[in-house]
N, CA, C and O of each residue as an XYZ file, in Angstrom:
300
protein
N      81.156    137.469    111.945
C      81.236    138.852    111.524
C      80.592    138.968    110.142
O      80.890    138.184    109.241
N      79.712    139.949    109.987
C      79.018    140.105    108.709
C      79.814    140.994    107.744
O      80.810    141.611    108.122
N      79.359    141.043    106.516
C      80.084    141.779    105.473
C      80.228    143.271    105.781
O      81.320    143.809    105.598
N      79.175    143.972    106.242
C      79.389    145.392    106.572
C      80.456    145.605    107.650
O      81.204    146.581    107.598
N      80.525    144.705    108.614
C      81.563    144.822    109.647
C      82.946    144.589    109.050
O      83.908    145.262    109.422
N      83.046    143.652    108.138
C      84.316    143.391    107.462
C      84.715    144.583    106.588
O      85.889    144.945    106.514
N      83.735    145.181    105.935
C      84.022    146.372    105.108
C      84.547    147.505    105.992
O      85.430    148.255    105.577
N      84.015    147.631    107.194
C      84.505    148.646    108.136
C      85.958    148.372    108.511
O      86.763    149.300    108.593
N      86.295    147.114    108.737
C      87.684    146.758    109.039
C      88.610    147.125    107.885
O      89.694    147.667    108.097
N      88.175    146.828    106.665
C      88.979    147.160    105.484
C      89.120    148.673    105.357
O      90.207    149.172    105.068
N      88.041    149.397    105.569
C      88.084    150.855    105.490
C      89.045    151.425    106.534
O      89.836    152.318    106.233
N      88.973    150.906    107.756
C      89.888    151.364    108.804
C      91.334    151.056    108.419
O      92.223    151.889    108.595
N      91.554    149.879    107.905
C      92.884    149.475    107.482
C      93.450    150.429    106.432
O      94.636    150.760    106.451
N      92.593    150.860    105.526
C      93.016    151.714    104.409
C      92.844    153.205    104.692
O      93.135    154.042    103.837
N      92.371    153.532    105.894
C      92.160    154.932    106.295
C      91.244    155.677    105.325
O      91.516    156.812    104.933
N      90.155    155.010    104.952
C      89.141    155.632    104.105
C      87.771    155.381    104.739
O      87.643    154.581    105.667
N      86.773    156.058    104.238
C      85.412    155.842    104.703
C      84.860    154.575    104.056
O      85.103    154.312    102.878
N      84.124    153.803    104.826
C      83.519    152.586    104.279
C      82.594    152.906    103.118
O      82.403    152.074    102.231
N      82.021    154.096    103.112
C      81.122    154.481    102.019
C      81.864    154.662    100.698
O      81.241    154.694     99.637
N      83.185    154.778    100.754
C      83.996    154.917     99.548
C      84.328    153.572     98.915
O      84.830    153.517     97.793
N      84.051    152.496     99.630
C      84.448    151.169     99.165
C      83.258    150.321     98.776
O      82.190    150.388     99.384
N      83.471    149.524     97.752
C      82.555    148.444     97.394
C      83.430    147.214     97.220
O      84.649    147.349     97.114
N      82.863    146.039     97.186
C      83.698    144.860     96.936
C      84.460    144.943     95.610
O      85.530    144.350     95.470
N      83.919    145.664     94.655
C      84.557    145.777     93.339
C      85.650    146.834     93.278
O      86.320    146.951     92.252
N      85.851    147.599     94.331
C      86.858    148.659     94.321
C      88.248    148.057     94.095
O      88.685    147.196     94.859
N      88.940    148.513     93.047
C      90.306    148.025     92.822
C      91.249    148.584     93.889
O      91.215    149.778     94.189
N      92.074    147.737     94.446
C      93.008    148.199     95.471
C      93.987    149.227     94.911
O      94.400    150.143     95.621
N      94.359    149.076     93.637
C      95.312    150.022     93.051
C      94.740    151.440     92.947
O      95.485    152.396     92.732
N      93.413    151.574     93.099
C      92.804    152.903     93.050
C      92.779    153.586     94.419
O      92.343    154.732     94.535
N      93.244    152.887     95.450
C      93.248    153.422     96.810
C      94.671    153.842     97.150
O      95.573    153.007     97.230
N      94.864    155.142     97.350
C      96.207    155.677     97.592
C      96.900    155.054     98.799
O      98.125    154.936     98.819
N      96.134    154.660     99.791
C      96.732    154.136    101.017
C      97.023    152.631    100.963
O      97.532    152.068    101.932
N      96.703    151.972     99.834
C      97.049    150.554     99.695
C      98.521    150.488     99.298
O      98.879    150.683     98.137
N      99.355    150.211    100.284
C     100.791    150.148    100.072
C     101.359    149.009    100.913
O     100.607    148.215    101.477
N     102.671    148.931    100.997
C     103.287    147.820    101.721
C     102.930    147.832    103.210
O     102.797    146.770    103.819
N     102.778    149.000    103.790
C     102.391    149.068    105.203
C     100.956    148.582    105.400
O     100.663    147.891    106.375
N     100.067    148.939    104.483
C      98.684    148.461    104.561
C      98.643    146.954    104.370
O      97.865    146.265    105.029
N      99.470    146.441    103.476
C      99.521    144.995    103.246
C      99.999    144.270    104.503
O      99.438    143.238    104.872
N     101.017    144.793    105.154
C     101.506    144.210    106.393
C     100.438    144.279    107.482
O     100.232    143.319    108.225
N      99.771    145.412    107.568
C      98.683    145.565    108.541
C      97.562    144.574    108.261
O      96.943    144.059    109.192
N      97.296    144.304    106.992
C      96.275    143.320    106.629
C      96.666    141.931    107.113
O      95.826    141.203    107.642
N      97.916    141.558    106.941
C      98.374    140.246    107.402
C      98.160    140.121    108.911
O      97.696    139.089    109.395
N      98.496    141.165    109.640
C      98.321    141.161    111.097
C      96.837    141.087    111.452
O      96.446    140.323    112.334
N      96.015    141.878    110.768
C      94.564    141.866    111.003
C      93.982    140.480    110.748
O      93.178    139.984    111.538
N      94.384    139.866    109.660
C      93.868    138.540    109.333
C      94.244    137.515    110.395
O      93.452    136.632    110.726
N      95.445    137.638    110.921
C      95.862    136.700    111.958
C      95.120    136.948    113.268
O      94.629    136.009    113.894
N      95.041    138.210    113.681
C      94.441    138.537    114.971
C      92.921    138.377    114.988
O      92.363    137.864    115.958
N      92.263    138.806    113.939
C      90.799    138.809    113.920
C      90.185    137.528    113.366
O      89.072    137.157    113.739
N      90.917    136.847    112.469
C      90.325    135.715    111.775
C      91.148    134.425    111.899
O      90.808    133.409    111.292
N      92.223    134.468    112.684
C      93.031    133.278    112.880
C      93.752    132.804    111.634
O      94.087    131.625    111.523
N      93.994    133.702    110.699
C      94.619    133.349    109.415
C      96.130    133.573    109.474
O      96.630    134.554    108.924
N      96.845    132.693    110.122
C      98.300    132.794    110.192
C      98.960    132.266    108.920
O     100.183    132.303    108.789
N      98.152    131.781    107.995
C      98.661    131.166    106.769
C      98.782    132.130    105.593
O      99.214    131.725    104.514
N      98.413    133.389    105.778
C      98.438    134.354    104.665
C      99.813    135.017    104.618
O     100.277    135.602    105.597
N     100.443    134.907    103.463
C     101.772    135.478    103.288
C     101.844    136.388    102.078
O     100.827    136.775    101.502
N     103.053    136.714    101.714
C     103.292    137.652    100.630
C     102.708    137.247     99.296
O     102.219    138.097     98.551
N     102.750    135.960     98.980
C     102.235    135.533     97.676
C     100.727    135.770     97.572
O     100.229    136.166     96.519
N     100.005    135.526     98.666
C      98.554    135.791     98.652
C      98.279    137.286     98.569
O      97.377    137.720     97.852
N      99.053    138.063     99.300
C      98.856    139.521     99.306
C      99.110    140.098     97.913
O      98.388    140.994     97.476
N     100.116    139.601     97.219
C     100.429    140.102     95.872
C      99.310    139.825     94.880
O      99.164    140.551     93.896
N      98.525    138.794     95.121
C      97.432    138.443     94.202
C      96.164    139.270     94.438
O      95.234    139.206     93.634
N      96.113    140.035     95.513
C      94.911    140.814     95.814
C      94.744    141.939     94.791
O      95.672    142.701     94.519
N      93.543    142.019     94.239
C      93.262    143.071     93.260
C      92.100    143.964     93.676
O      92.078    145.146     93.331
N      91.144    143.424     94.406
C      89.952    144.196     94.787
C      89.663    144.022     96.271
O      90.238    143.157     96.932
N      88.776    144.843     96.778
C      88.318    144.719     98.158
C      87.692    143.338     98.368
O      87.840    142.748     99.439
N      87.002    142.827     97.365
C      86.390    141.498     97.461
C      87.444    140.424     97.730
O      87.166    139.452     98.433
N      88.643    140.587     97.184
C      89.710    139.635     97.434
C      90.110    139.629     98.913
O      90.397    138.577     99.484
N      90.124    140.815     99.522
C      90.414    140.903    100.955
C      89.288    140.244    101.745
O      89.538    139.480    102.677
N      88.047    140.546    101.366
C      86.905    139.951    102.064
C      86.949    138.432    101.983
O      86.580    137.749    102.938
N      87.397    137.897    100.849
C      87.487    136.443    100.699
C      88.493    135.847    101.678
O      88.273    134.756    102.203
N      89.598    136.557    101.927
C      90.569    136.081    102.899
C      89.998    136.081    104.309
O      90.410    135.291    105.159
N      89.054    136.969    104.547
C      88.440    137.059    105.864
C      87.430    135.926    106.113
O      87.033    135.687    107.253
N      87.029    135.248    105.066
C      86.026    134.206    105.232
C      86.574    132.810    105.004
O      86.014    131.844    105.523
N      87.649    132.675    104.247
C      88.168    131.333    103.969
C      89.261    130.983    104.972
O      89.942    131.852    105.516
N      89.399    129.719    105.188
C      90.434    129.273    106.137
C      91.408    128.347    105.463
O      92.348    127.870    106.099
């Protein structure tokens, strides 16, 4: 999966347009980044990328869209 496709997944997760996001976008600036979005991200990472190892401590460290993209590429 390429970066634009991953950005689309993040945009869908956050209920925003992909054109509103860049890798540098701070998550705290996105109104829909909340505990439900974080839980949905954990599920997305497991289902789409086989990342069953991502938990609360990793989610708490996320600051930007790039941090989410990094979870989508690292194992």
